[in-house]
Z-matrix of the N, CA and C atoms (Angstrom, degrees):
N
C 1 1.446
C 2 1.537 1 110.81
N 3 1.334 2 117.15 1 -42.29
C 4 1.464 3 119.70 2 179.36
C 5 1.518 4 111.28 3 -59.30
N 6 1.322 5 116.23 4 -36.25
C 7 1.466 6 120.02 5 179.93
C 8 1.531 7 110.56 6 -63.92
N 9 1.325 8 117.09 7 -41.25
C 10 1.468 9 120.56 8 178.09
C 11 1.531 10 110.99 9 -63.77
N 12 1.308 11 116.13 10 -41.24
C 13 1.465 12 120.02 11 179.21
C 14 1.520 13 110.08 12 -65.33
N 15 1.330 14 116.86 13 -44.30
C 16 1.467 15 120.78 14 179.36
C 17 1.523 16 110.87 15 -62.72
N 18 1.322 17 117.28 16 -39.28
C 19 1.467 18 120.86 17 177.99
C 20 1.524 19 110.07 18 -62.42
N 21 1.326 20 117.29 19 -43.68
C 22 1.464 21 121.32 20 178.03
C 23 1.534 22 110.44 21 -61.78
N 24 1.316 23 116.30 22 -45.14
C 25 1.471 24 120.79 23 178.70
C 26 1.519 25 110.07 24 -58.53
N 27 1.329 26 116.61 25 -44.71
C 28 1.467 27 120.90 26 -179.25
C 29 1.527 28 111.61 27 -66.52
N 30 1.338 29 116.68 28 -45.74
C 31 1.467 30 120.68 29 -178.12
C 32 1.525 31 111.76 30 -60.30
N 33 1.312 32 116.51 31 -35.77
C 34 1.466 33 121.21 32 -176.36
C 35 1.531 34 112.83 33 -100.95
N 36 1.321 35 115.36 34 5.40
C 37 1.476 36 121.89 35 178.08
C 38 1.533 37 111.73 36 48.30
N 39 1.319 38 114.82 37 52.58
C 40 1.460 39 120.30 38 -176.24
C 41 1.522 40 113.71 39 -81.47
N 42 1.339 41 117.21 40 -24.54
C 43 1.461 42 120.64 41 -176.79
C 44 1.516 43 110.63 42 -108.38
N 45 1.328 44 116.59 43 147.82
C 46 1.465 45 119.87 44 171.73
C 47 1.533 46 108.76 45 -75.93
N 48 1.319 47 116.85 46 165.12
C 49 1.466 48 120.19 47 176.38
C 50 1.527 49 110.37 48 -63.96
N 51 1.320 50 115.95 49 -33.94
C 52 1.461 51 121.33 50 176.60
C 53 1.525 52 107.80 51 -153.96
N 54 1.309 53 115.46 52 167.76
C 55 1.456 54 119.71 53 179.57
C 56 1.510 55 111.69 54 124.87
N 57 1.313 56 115.69 55 -163.34
C 58 1.461 57 121.95 56 -175.31
C 59 1.521 58 110.44 57 -121.23
N 60 1.330 59 114.86 58 138.64
C 61 1.463 60 122.20 59 173.35
C 62 1.525 61 107.25 60 -113.83
N 63 1.320 62 115.95 61 129.01
C 64 1.459 63 121.63 62 175.40
C 65 1.527 64 107.25 63 -83.61
N 66 1.331 65 117.21 64 125.15
C 67 1.462 66 121.52 65 179.90
C 68 1.527 67 107.92 66 -106.84
N 69 1.332 68 116.00 67 114.23
C 70 1.461 69 121.62 68 178.30
C 71 1.526 70 108.32 69 -76.37
N 72 1.321 71 116.55 70 120.85
C 73 1.464 72 121.16 71 -177.24
C 74 1.525 73 108.86 72 -125.97
N 75 1.332 74 114.93 73 114.86
C 76 1.466 75 120.50 74 179.46
C 77 1.525 76 111.72 75 -86.36
N 78 1.317 77 115.90 76 -25.09
C 79 1.456 78 121.13 77 -173.08
C 80 1.516 79 111.07 78 106.54
N 81 1.334 80 117.09 79 -8.58
C 82 1.458 81 121.51 80 176.74
C 83 1.522 82 111.50 81 -80.17
N 84 1.322 83 115.43 82 170.13
C 85 1.463 84 121.17 83 -176.08
C 86 1.525 85 112.47 84 -59.56
N 87 1.334 86 117.92 85 -41.55
C 88 1.469 87 120.68 86 -177.56
C 89 1.521 88 111.80 87 -61.15
N 90 1.325 89 116.52 88 -50.10
C 91 1.466 90 118.98 89 -175.80
C 92 1.525 91 111.83 90 -73.77
N 93 1.330 92 117.84 91 -32.05
C 94 1.463 93 119.41 92 176.32
C 95 1.522 94 111.01 93 -67.86
N 96 1.325 95 116.92 94 -37.57
C 97 1.465 96 120.99 95 175.50
C 98 1.527 97 110.05 96 -63.66
N 99 1.330 98 116.80 97 -45.52
C 100 1.462 99 120.94 98 177.72
C 101 1.524 100 110.51 99 -56.71
N 102 1.320 101 117.34 100 -48.26
C 103 1.457 102 121.09 101 -179.61
C 104 1.521 103 111.02 102 -61.11
N 105 1.315 104 117.32 103 -43.76
C 106 1.470 105 121.50 104 -179.91
C 107 1.529 106 110.90 105 -60.18
N 108 1.321 107 116.85 106 -47.86
C 109 1.469 108 121.12 107 -179.06
C 110 1.525 109 110.64 108 -64.57
N 111 1.326 110 117.31 109 -47.21
C 112 1.464 111 119.80 110 -179.76
C 113 1.519 112 111.45 111 -64.08
N 114 1.325 113 117.12 112 -35.62
C 115 1.460 114 120.12 113 178.08
C 116 1.527 115 111.13 114 -64.87
N 117 1.324 116 117.04 115 -33.81
C 118 1.465 117 119.96 116 176.81
C 119 1.525 118 111.24 117 -72.23
N 120 1.320 119 116.95 118 -36.93
C 121 1.465 120 120.70 119 -176.77
C 122 1.529 121 113.50 120 -79.49
N 123 1.305 122 116.99 121 -27.07
C 124 1.472 123 121.47 122 -177.93
C 125 1.528 124 107.85 123 -112.61
N 126 1.269 125 116.78 124 134.50
C 127 1.461 126 118.77 125 177.71
C 128 1.508 127 112.17 126 127.55
N 129 1.323 128 115.26 127 -150.73
C 130 1.460 129 120.68 128 -171.30
C 131 1.519 130 114.20 129 -112.88
N 132 1.321 131 118.75 130 1.83
C 133 1.454 132 121.18 131 -177.22
C 134 1.521 133 112.56 132 -71.79
N 135 1.327 134 116.57 133 172.39
C 136 1.470 135 121.02 134 -177.36
C 137 1.530 136 113.66 135 -64.83
N 138 1.321 137 118.10 136 -23.38
C 139 1.466 138 121.14 137 -178.95
C 140 1.529 139 112.31 138 -96.18
N 141 1.323 140 117.44 139 3.54
C 142 1.465 141 121.47 140 -175.58
C 143 1.519 142 110.99 141 -66.58
N 144 1.309 143 115.57 142 122.10
C 145 1.468 144 121.94 143 175.38
C 146 1.519 145 111.53 144 -101.12
N 147 1.316 146 117.01 145 -18.79
C 148 1.464 147 122.00 146 -174.95
C 149 1.535 148 109.47 147 -129.88
N 150 1.336 149 117.56 148 67.16
C 151 1.467 150 119.75 149 -174.29
C 152 1.524 151 114.38 150 -65.97
N 153 1.319 152 118.08 151 -19.06
C 154 1.470 153 120.46 152 179.90
C 155 1.527 154 112.33 153 -90.44
N 156 1.327 155 116.95 154 -1.37
C 157 1.464 156 121.45 155 178.83
C 158 1.527 157 108.40 156 -98.75
N 159 1.303 158 116.22 157 127.20
C 160 1.458 159 122.57 158 179.44
C 161 1.529 160 109.35 159 -106.43
N 162 1.321 161 114.78 160 153.06
C 163 1.461 162 120.96 161 178.67
C 164 1.522 163 109.73 162 -110.89
N 165 1.325 164 115.21 163 147.46
C 166 1.461 165 122.68 164 174.67
C 167 1.530 166 105.86 165 -135.11
N 168 1.313 167 116.87 166 120.28
C 169 1.461 168 122.52 167 -177.27
C 170 1.529 169 109.58 168 -83.86
N 171 1.337 170 116.18 169 136.25
C 172 1.466 171 121.69 170 177.05
C 173 1.529 172 109.15 171 -130.08
N 174 1.325 173 115.87 172 130.84
C 175 1.466 174 121.73 173 179.96
C 176 1.523 175 109.01 174 -136.38
N 177 1.322 176 116.10 175 133.32
C 178 1.460 177 121.32 176 176.37
C 179 1.521 178 109.78 177 -111.74
N 180 1.323 179 116.34 178 120.79
C 181 1.459 180 122.37 179 173.99
C 182 1.523 181 107.01 180 -82.37
N 183 1.327 182 116.42 181 113.23
C 184 1.463 183 122.26 182 -177.42
C 185 1.531 184 113.11 183 -82.60
N 186 1.319 185 116.78 184 -6.35
C 187 1.469 186 122.79 185 -178.45
C 188 1.529 187 112.00 186 57.15
N 189 1.323 188 115.45 187 41.10
C 190 1.465 189 119.84 188 -179.37
C 191 1.527 190 112.83 189 -103.66
N 192 1.347 191 117.56 190 -17.30
C 193 1.460 192 119.15 191 -173.24
C 194 1.523 193 112.82 192 -125.74
N 195 1.309 194 116.24 193 31.26
C 196 1.463 195 120.11 194 176.51
C 197 1.516 196 112.44 195 57.41
N 198 1.334 197 115.44 196 -135.83
C 199 1.463 198 121.58 197 -176.86
C 200 1.526 199 112.19 198 -60.11
N 201 1.326 200 117.79 199 -31.58
C 202 1.472 201 120.45 200 -179.90
C 203 1.529 202 111.45 201 -60.39
N 204 1.324 203 117.26 202 -33.44
C 205 1.467 204 120.61 203 177.78
C 206 1.522 205 111.01 204 -63.55
N 207 1.321 206 116.32 205 -40.64
C 208 1.463 207 120.80 206 179.18
C 209 1.527 208 110.76 207 -71.42
N 210 1.332 209 116.96 208 -34.64
C 211 1.464 210 120.55 209 176.87
C 212 1.527 211 110.88 210 -65.48
N 213 1.331 212 117.22 211 -39.53
C 214 1.469 213 120.40 212 175.67
C 215 1.521 214 110.70 213 -58.81
N 216 1.322 215 116.32 214 -47.39
C 217 1.467 216 120.64 215 -179.26
C 218 1.525 217 110.69 216 -61.18
N 219 1.330 218 117.10 217 -43.50
C 220 1.468 219 120.68 218 179.68
C 221 1.525 220 111.00 219 -63.32
N 222 1.325 221 117.26 220 -40.88
C 223 1.464 222 121.04 221 178.18
C 224 1.523 223 110.77 222 -62.08
N 225 1.321 224 116.58 223 -43.56
C 226 1.467 225 120.81 224 -178.54
C 227 1.529 226 110.65 225 -65.59
N 228 1.318 227 117.25 226 -40.52
C 229 1.468 228 120.37 227 176.28
C 230 1.528 229 109.99 228 -61.59
N 231 1.328 230 116.45 229 -45.61
C 232 1.469 231 120.87 230 -179.77
C 233 1.528 232 110.83 231 -61.51
N 234 1.322 233 117.44 232 -43.83
C 235 1.462 234 121.08 233 -179.90
C 236 1.525 235 110.93 234 -64.73
N 237 1.320 236 116.90 235 -48.23
C 238 1.468 237 120.55 236 179.50
C 239 1.528 238 110.44 237 -59.67
N 240 1.317 239 116.74 238 -44.37
C 241 1.464 240 120.51 239 178.74
C 242 1.525 241 111.35 240 -60.95
N 243 1.334 242 116.53 241 -41.10
C 244 1.470 243 119.74 242 -178.55
C 245 1.525 244 111.76 243 -65.85
N 246 1.326 245 117.13 244 -25.20
C 247 1.464 246 121.25 245 177.88
C 248 1.525 247 112.24 246 -98.66
N 249 1.314 248 116.67 247 3.62
C 250 1.456 249 120.57 248 178.62
C 251 1.517 250 113.95 249 70.58
N 252 1.326 251 116.32 250 29.17
C 253 1.464 252 120.96 251 -178.60
C 254 1.524 253 110.58 252 -103.23
N 255 1.328 254 117.45 253 138.39
C 256 1.464 255 118.92 254 173.67
C 257 1.526 256 109.48 255 -67.59
N 258 1.316 257 115.66 256 150.11
C 259 1.460 258 120.25 257 -178.00
C 260 1.524 259 109.62 258 -140.23
N 261 1.316 260 115.55 259 139.98
C 262 1.461 261 122.18 260 173.59
C 263 1.523 262 107.71 261 -119.76
N 264 1.326 263 115.77 262 125.76
C 265 1.459 264 121.73 263 178.09
C 266 1.526 265 107.43 264 -111.74
N 267 1.315 266 115.69 265 128.03
C 268 1.454 267 120.96 266 175.41
C 269 1.513 268 109.76 267 -114.98
N 270 1.311 269 116.26 268 164.66
C 271 1.461 270 122.11 269 -179.45
C 272 1.515 271 109.07 270 -141.94
N 273 1.322 272 116.17 271 136.55
C 274 1.460 273 120.01 272 175.37
C 275 1.524 274 108.95 273 -148.88
N 276 1.293 275 115.66 274 143.75
C 277 1.459 276 121.81 275 177.11
C 278 1.526 277 107.45 276 -84.84
N 279 1.331 278 116.02 277 90.25
C 280 1.464 279 121.06 278 -176.45
C 281 1.524 280 112.20 279 -62.74
N 282 1.347 281 120.57 280 -41.02
C 283 1.464 282 118.14 281 177.14
C 284 1.533 283 112.63 282 -57.66
N 285 1.329 284 117.31 283 -39.95
C 286 1.471 285 120.17 284 177.95
C 287 1.520 286 110.57 285 -67.06
N 288 1.330 287 117.26 286 -40.83
C 289 1.465 288 120.94 287 178.01
C 290 1.527 289 110.73 288 -62.30
N 291 1.333 290 116.75 289 -42.15
C 292 1.468 291 120.95 290 179.48
C 293 1.528 292 110.60 291 -60.63
N 294 1.325 293 116.65 292 -44.17
C 295 1.470 294 120.43 293 178.13
C 296 1.526 295 110.69 294 -64.26
N 297 1.316 296 116.34 295 -45.51
C 298 1.465 297 121.71 296 -177.02
C 299 1.521 298 111.71 297 -62.61
N 300 1.344 299 117.35 298 -40.10
C 301 1.463 300 120.97 299 -176.10
C 302 1.527 301 113.13 300 -98.87
N 303 1.348 302 117.62 301 1.34
C 304 1.457 303 121.00 302 178.85
C 305 1.520 304 112.89 303 64.41
N 306 1.324 305 116.82 304 42.35
C 307 1.466 306 121.92 305 -177.33
C 308 1.524 307 110.16 306 -120.28
N 309 1.323 308 115.27 307 165.97
C 310 1.457 309 119.78 308 171.24
C 311 1.528 310 108.29 309 -71.91
N 312 1.321 311 116.20 310 161.44
C 313 1.465 312 120.06 311 176.80
C 314 1.524 313 111.09 312 -58.26
N 315 1.329 314 116.56 313 -42.77
C 316 1.464 315 121.05 314 -178.33
C 317 1.527 316 111.06 315 -61.90
N 318 1.319 317 116.70 316 -46.75
C 319 1.470 318 120.06 317 179.10
C 320 1.528 319 111.40 318 -63.70
N 321 1.321 320 116.56 319 -44.51
C 322 1.466 321 120.11 320 -179.72
C 323 1.525 322 110.71 321 -62.81
N 324 1.337 323 116.74 322 -39.40
C 325 1.470 324 120.27 323 178.93
C 326 1.521 325 111.15 324 -64.01
N 327 1.314 326 117.36 325 -43.99
C 328 1.471 327 120.69 326 179.15
C 329 1.526 328 111.41 327 -62.76
N 330 1.312 329 115.18 328 -47.22
C 331 1.463 330 119.22 329 -178.55
C 332 1.529 331 110.18 330 -62.57
N 333 1.327 332 116.84 331 -44.75
C 334 1.468 333 120.35 332 178.74
C 335 1.523 334 110.77 333 -61.22
N 336 1.322 335 116.32 334 -42.14
C 337 1.471 336 120.97 335 -178.83
C 338 1.523 337 110.94 336 -61.32
N 339 1.322 338 117.28 337 -46.73
C 340 1.458 339 119.11 338 -177.33
C 341 1.526 340 112.69 339 -74.88
N 342 1.299 341 118.35 340 -28.56
C 343 1.475 342 120.05 341 171.61
C 344 1.530 343 109.52 342 -64.32
N 345 1.329 344 115.26 343 -45.07
C 346 1.466 345 121.11 344 178.65
C 347 1.527 346 110.57 345 -60.31
N 348 1.331 347 116.84 346 -48.16
C 349 1.465 348 120.45 347 -178.90
C 350 1.524 349 111.27 348 -62.94
N 351 1.317 350 116.56 349 -40.43
C 352 1.466 351 119.93 350 177.68
C 353 1.526 352 110.42 351 -60.48
N 354 1.325 353 116.48 352 -43.04
C 355 1.465 354 120.24 353 -179.64
C 356 1.529 355 111.80 354 -66.54
N 357 1.330 356 116.99 355 -40.45
C 358 1.467 357 120.43 356 178.34
C 359 1.525 358 110.24 357 -67.74
N 360 1.320 359 116.66 358 -41.89
C 361 1.472 360 121.03 359 -174.30
C 362 1.520 361 112.78 360 -68.04
N 363 1.304 362 117.94 361 -37.71
C 364 1.467 363 121.99 362 -177.95
C 365 1.532 364 111.30 363 46.07
N 366 1.320 365 115.60 364 49.12
C 367 1.460 366 120.89 365 176.28
C 368 1.513 367 114.98 366 92.81
N 369 1.341 368 117.49 367 -8.42
C 370 1.466 369 119.64 368 178.29
C 371 1.526 370 109.69 369 -82.55
N 372 1.316 371 115.85 370 167.39
C 373 1.464 372 121.09 371 179.41
C 374 1.521 373 110.97 372 -68.55
N 375 1.335 374 114.93 373 149.76
C 376 1.460 375 121.95 374 177.15
C 377 1.520 376 107.85 375 -123.50
N 378 1.334 377 116.63 376 130.68
C 379 1.461 378 121.96 377 175.11
C 380 1.522 379 108.22 378 -107.97
N 381 1.326 380 116.21 379 127.09
C 382 1.462 381 122.03 380 177.00
C 383 1.517 382 108.54 381 -126.52
N 384 1.319 383 115.91 382 149.34
C 385 1.462 384 121.22 383 177.53
C 386 1.520 385 108.17 384 -94.57
N 387 1.318 386 116.41 385 121.52
C 388 1.461 387 121.75 386 179.37
C 389 1.522 388 109.62 387 -124.77
N 390 1.305 389 115.46 388 155.96
C 391 1.459 390 121.23 389 170.27
C 392 1.523 391 107.49 390 -129.54
N 393 1.306 392 117.06 391 -179.06
C 394 1.468 393 121.49 392 -171.06
C 395 1.528 394 113.72 393 -56.77
N 396 1.325 395 118.55 394 -27.43
C 397 1.462 396 121.25 395 -177.80
C 398 1.523 397 113.70 396 -84.02
N 399 1.315 398 117.18 397 5.82
C 400 1.456 399 120.69 398 -174.60
C 401 1.524 400 114.02 399 -98.91
N 402 1.317 401 119.41 400 21.09
C 403 1.461 402 120.82 401 -176.39
C 404 1.525 403 112.24 402 -61.50
N 405 1.310 404 117.17 403 -41.13
C 406 1.465 405 119.99 404 179.88
C 407 1.521 406 109.59 405 -64.85
N 408 1.320 407 116.67 406 -41.47
C 409 1.461 408 119.75 407 179.23
C 410 1.522 409 110.72 408 -62.82
N 411 1.312 410 117.25 409 -38.13
C 412 1.461 411 120.42 410 177.89
C 413 1.524 412 110.70 411 -63.12
N 414 1.321 413 117.42 412 -41.83
C 415 1.463 414 119.83 413 177.57
C 416 1.527 415 111.23 414 -62.02
N 417 1.320 416 116.42 415 -41.48
C 418 1.463 417 119.22 416 178.55
C 419 1.519 418 111.19 417 -65.65
N 420 1.311 419 116.07 418 -33.19
C 421 1.461 420 119.69 419 176.81
C 422 1.519 421 110.03 420 -57.02
N 423 1.327 422 116.39 421 -41.42
C 424 1.459 423 120.63 422 -176.40
C 425 1.525 424 113.69 423 -82.28
N 426 1.320 425 117.68 424 -26.85
C 427 1.469 426 119.67 425 -173.59
C 428 1.516 427 111.69 426 -133.58
N 429 1.298 428 117.10 427 71.00
C 430 1.457 429 119.65 428 174.26
C 431 1.523 430 108.76 429 -64.04
N 432 1.322 431 118.17 430 137.35
C 433 1.461 432 120.14 431 -179.17
C 434 1.527 433 111.39 432 -55.29
N 435 1.314 434 114.13 433 131.55
C 436 1.451 435 119.54 434 178.46
C 437 1.510 436 114.69 435 79.78
N 438 1.321 437 117.21 436 -1.19
C 439 1.449 438 120.19 437 -176.30
C 440 1.521 439 112.41 438 -98.81
N 441 1.344 440 118.04 439 -25.85
C 442 1.464 441 120.62 440 -177.34
C 443 1.515 442 110.88 441 56.92
N 444 1.310 443 116.97 442 -142.47
C 445 1.458 444 120.94 443 -179.35
C 446 1.520 445 112.06 444 -65.09
N 447 1.317 446 117.81 445 -27.20
C 448 1.464 447 120.50 446 178.75
C 449 1.522 448 111.13 447 -65.58
N 450 1.349 449 117.46 448 -19.81
C 451 1.456 450 120.99 449 178.80
C 452 1.509 451 113.78 450 -78.24
N 453 1.322 452 116.48 451 -7.83
C 454 1.461 453 118.57 452 178.58
C 455 1.517 454 109.11 453 -72.80
N 456 1.322 455 115.74 454 133.33
C 457 1.459 456 120.45 455 -177.86
C 458 1.507 457 108.89 456 -116.57
């Protein structure tokens, strides 16, 4: 399976020859799978195809699920540390942001997440785990309100 993923990455030139990729990790199955696969492909292990590419884990606590949100962040820090990966954890009160900007919780969470990722990435590539139901999130990734073309990541 890793070989198929690496072939796809190569065919579509998704990775730089060297540098850092920010991996957005929510703590859900999709993003944890993405992190696991990228960690195998990048680094020093026997399956590494991109040894000059480094990973940096980024997680935003949206403060939507009480203590469970903090437990997710702690788990992600522990996992990143165990794999020797740098990690940045952010926090934002999404309900307050939604009220302030007159948005739904879902919209405010997406916008906050991509603002956070943009700030962490500082021009570097960002890897996110998406599935078929994420089309709206993908559009928001490209067009953050008020960002125009600069909002493209």
